[in-house]
N, C-alpha and C positions, 0 to 999 in steps of 0.2 A: 637888184639883189643877186649876188653871186652865191649860189649854194654849192658848198664844197663837199667832196667825198673824202673821208679820212679814216685811218685806223690808228692804232697806237703809235706807229713809227712811220707812217706813210701819208703823204698828200697825193691823192690820185689825180690823173688828168691834168698834170702841171702845165703843159703847153697851152691848153685851152684856158686854164685859170689865169696864166700870165697875160694872154691876149685880152681877156675880159677885164682884168684890173687896169691895164693900160687904156683900153677903150673907155671905160667908165670914168676914169680920172680925167682924160683929155676931153671927154664929151660933157660930163656933168660936174666936174670939179671935185668929186668925192667918190668914195667907193664904199659899198655896204656888202659885207661878207657874212654868211650865215651857215650854221650847222645846228640841227635839232638835238644833237647829242653832246657828249662832254669829253672830248679829247683834250690832251695837253698840247697846246700849240708849240711849246718849246720842244716837245718830244717828236712831233711829226714833221717839223721843219717849216711850218707856215711862216713863222716870224723871220727866219733866215731868208726865205724866198721873198717876202715882202720888203725886207731890208735891202736886198739886192735890186729889186725893181725901183724902189724909192731913190736909191743912190744913183742908179744909171739914168733915170728920167727926171731927177730932181723933184720928185713928188714930196708933198708934205705928209708925213706919217699921221699927223693929227686929223687929216681928212679921211682916214680909213677907219671905219667902224666894223667891229666883229661881234656878232651875236652868238652866244654859246649857252649851253646848259650847265657848264662847269662853274660852280660858284667860287672856285678858288683861282680862276683864270684872272690874270691882271697883267698890265703892261704900262710902262711909263710914257709911251708915245701913241700907240694905237688905242682907239677908243673901244673899250670892252663893255658890252651890254649883256647882262645876265637875264635873258628873257625867260628861260625855264630854270628856276632854282629848285632846290629840294623841297621848297614849299609849294611848287606847282610844276612837278616834273611831267615830261611829255607823255609817257606811257602808263603812268600810275592811274590817272583818272579813267582812261579807256579800259584798263584792266578791271577796276572796281565796277564800272558800268556793265561790262560783259559778265562779270561775276554774278551780279544780281539778275541781269536779263536771262541768264542761263539757269536760273533757279537755285543757285548756290546760296548758302547762308552759313553763319557761324555754327548753328546747331548741327549742320551736316558733318562738321569736322571736330567739334569740341568733344574731346575724350572718346574719339571714334577710331583711333589708329589700331590696326591689327599688327601688333609687334611680332607676332609669330610668323609673319609673311616675309617682310623685307626690312632691312635696317636703313639702306640708303636709296635715294633716288637722284638721278643726274641726267639732265636733258640738254643735249647739245645740238645746235644747228650748225653755225659756221665753225669749221674745225680749226680754231686757233691752236697754237702749240701747247698752251697750258691746259686747254680743254681736252686735248688728246692725251696729255699726261694724266689728268684726273680720271678720264675714262679707262685708260690702261690700268691704273692702279686699282680702281674699283672692280675691274674685271677679275681680279684675284679673289673677289668675294661674290662671284656670280650668283650663288645661291641666296645671297642676302641683298641683292641690288636690282632695282629697275633702272635700266640705262638705255639711252638712245644716242645715236651719233649719225646725224643726217648728212653723210657724205658717202661716196663710193669710189672704187678704184677704177675710174674711167678718165677719159681725157679732160672732161669738164672739171671734175673734182680734183684731178691731178694738179690743175692750175690753181686751185684754191688751197691746197695743202701747204702749210708753211714749212717746207723742208729746211730752208736756211735757218729759221728760228729754232727748229728742233735740233739741228746739228750744232747750233751755237750754245744752247742752254742745257741740253740733255746729255748725260753720259751714254757711251755707245751701247751698253747692254739694254738700257731703257729705250734707246732709239730703235733698236731692232725689234723690240717687243711691240712698239707702236707701229712699225711697218707691218708686222703680222696682224695687229688689230685692224689696220686700214684695209687689209685684204679681205677681212670679214665684214666690212661695212657695206651698206648701212645696217646699223643695229636698230631695228624697228620695234616700236611699241605695239601693244594690242590695238588694232584698228588702223595701223599704218601711220606714216608721217604725213604731215601737211606739206604739199609740194611747193617748190619755189614759185610755180605759176599761180598757185592759189594766194600767194602773198603779194602779188603785184598790185592789187587794189588795196586801199585803206581798209575796206570792209573785210577783205580776205585776211589782212594782217591782224585786224581786230580779233578774228576768230582764233588765231593762234595764241592770243593772250590767256585764254581760259581752256584751251583744248586739252590740257594735261591735268586739269584739276580733279577729274574723276579718279585719278590714280593716287591722290595724296593720302588717303586713308590706308593705302596698302604699303606704306613705308614710313619710317620714322624721321629721317634727317635728309634735307635737300642739300646736295653738294653743288655749288654754283661757281661758274667762271664768268665774271662780268665782262662787259664789252671793252672797257678802257682800263688798262692796268699799269700804265707807264706814266710817270711824271706826277705833278701835283693836280689831282683831279678827284672828283667824287660825284656820283650820280645814282639816284634811286630810280629803277625802272621796273618792268614787269618781272624781271628775274628775282628781285627781292620781294616785290609786293605779292607775287603769287604764293610763296610759302607763308607769308604773314596772313593773307586772307584765308589760307587753308590750315591755320593754327599749327604750323610746322616749323621746327627749329632748322637752322641753316649753318653751313660752313661755307665761307666765301673766299675764293681766290680773287683778289682785287689789288688795289694799290696798297702800299704801306699806310696803315691807319684807316682802312675802309670801315672796319667795325667801330673804331673810335669816332669816326665821322657820323655813323649811324646813331651812336649813343648821343652825340652832340645835337642831333635833330630829334631827340626824344625817344628813340627806340631802345629796347633792352636786348642784349645779346646773351650768350650762354656760357660765360666763364665760370659759373657756379657748378657746371656739370662736366665740362671738359676744358682742356688747355687752349686758351685763345691767344697765347703769346705769339702764335704765327702771324698775328696782325702787325707786329713790329717789323716784319720782313716783306720784301718784294722779290719778284723773279723766282728762280728755281729754288732758292732757300725757303721761300714761303711755301712752295709745293712740298718740299721735304718735311717741313713742320706739319703741314696738313696731312701728309701720308701717316705721320706718327699718330695723329688724332684718329684718323680712320682705322688704323691698325689697333689702337687701344680700344676703341668702341666695338670693334669686331670681336674682341675677346671677352666682352661683357655678356653675362648670362641674360636670358629673356627676363628673368625675375629682376635683375638689376636695371635693365632698360625700362621695364614697366614702372619700377619705383621712380626712376629718373623722370619718366614722362609725367607721372602724377605730380611730382614736385614742380615741374616747370609749367604746368597748365596755367597758373596765374600769370606767368610771364607771356605765354602765348596769347592769352586773352587780352592782356594789356596792349601788346603790339597790334593786335587786330583792331581794338578800339581806337588806338592812337592813329593808325592809318586811316580808318574810316572817318574819324573826327577831323583830322588834319587835311585830308586830301580829297574826300568825296565831293 
């Protein structure tokens, strides 16, 4: 089994991957490729690379199997296996497990929000360009936002920061604001951030799934940037399951139609209370539409927000019960 490392637009360690594909095909007569997450292989170049290998070495594409968590992934030659579908996503069940092991329950979050404290929460580890954009925009509402950004302006983080993507997608004025934000990072939460070293073991990573939940009664809306946002893909992980378990509404930067896909799998979203037309867009246009929603909500009075919260409690309870019933 060849386990690949990917992002939205990149297949990492390509030379090693090419050698492994050639070796497995010549040795075993077939190739098995796997990723536990849900990238679009059209977007990150996997299919193009495999096409090139098959053409050069006269390999049969039908002897190549790719396992993915993306339920929308398909190909007319390579064999696609959907091991982790939205009905059994990789990180949802561990999140639910840790939720209960750490003593959380619906009663701790049901109608418990302190809306006079913070309006938004946004928790960011890997600094993708769109997460930096969201963090930068939310920084305009510092007095209303709990925000984290787990990066720093040093050599290690410098190599992680997607400067090319920022320069491609973001107008100059916003780009310079984000450079200023990065110089102030890391933006740490009370109790500090969980370090990358602590995440190296599965047990360590499991702890990160619920490490933020004690904050969820201190803000109203979770602003999320999911992992894969390019191409035809959809995936529910701890980023969505965490606010659902904490009876918290969400705004999501994801692919075009991410909210529609969530509704297709039985969840309810929040178009009764704010404009979710941003879901028909992707890329920077999606961000611009999300900025409008954030700005609009920031202008609401505490009384309006309290009324909104009371109205949506049945939806929040429904999503909680649907997640627990479907995935626990």
